[in-house]
N, C-alpha and C positions, 0 to 999 in steps of 0.2 A: 504494500500500500504506500501511497505517496503522502508525506506530511511535510509541513513547514517547521523549521527550527529557528527560533530567534535566540541570538546569543548576546550576552552582556559581560562586562568586565574583561578580565584577562582572556576569556574565551574568544572574544572578538579579535584580540591581538594574535592569538594562536592560529585561528582559522582565517584571519584577515577578511572576515565577512560579518555583516550584521545579521544576515539571514541565509539559511540554506534550505534547499529542498532535497529530501532523501527518500529513497524507496526502502522501506523497512519490511523484513520478512518475519517480524515478531508482532506481538499484540499488546505490549506494555511499554511504559516509558523506560523501564530498565533496558529493554532492547535498543531503544533510541540512544541511550547513554553509552551502551557498549559499542554500537556502530560508530558513534562519534569518537570514542576513545581509540578505536582501531584505526580510524582515518587520521587522527591527530594524537599520537602517543603522549604528548605533554599533558593531556587531560586525564590520562590513566590514573595518576596518583590521587586525583581529587574525586574520582567518580562516585565513591560512596557518600561524599559530603555535598555534592552538587545540589543546589536548590532548583526545583523543577515546578513548572506550572503547565496546565493543559487548558488551552482556550481562555487564558488570563485568570485562572483560578489555581492557587498553590495546591499541590497534591503530592502523592508519594510515588515511588518507583513502580509499585505494582498496579498503578492506574492503567486501565485499558485505553488503548488508542484506536482511532478509526480513521479511515481515509479522509483527508482534508483537515485533520486537526492541526493546531499550532501548538508546539511544545516550546516553552521558554527554558533556557539553560542559564543559570546564574552561578557565580562562584559562591562558596560557603561564606557565611557571615562570620566575621571574627571581631570580638570586642576586647578591649584592654581593660585593665582594672587595677 
């Protein structure tokens, strides 16, 4: 299925794109993250901590995706203290 991926933070720098269109052979956001990490190995170390949303609603990696969905990938939030 074909989906759109919006990228933020350092992931824009790694991919050199704001948005990508990918064909995914899986049915969850976890599959999307894995495909992105395989294409851009610098993302691999972050992949368990990436913040994700589907169609502008924050969600989890096990969220089901469908043709035409937009998945947003953001770096993990880090705070100091």
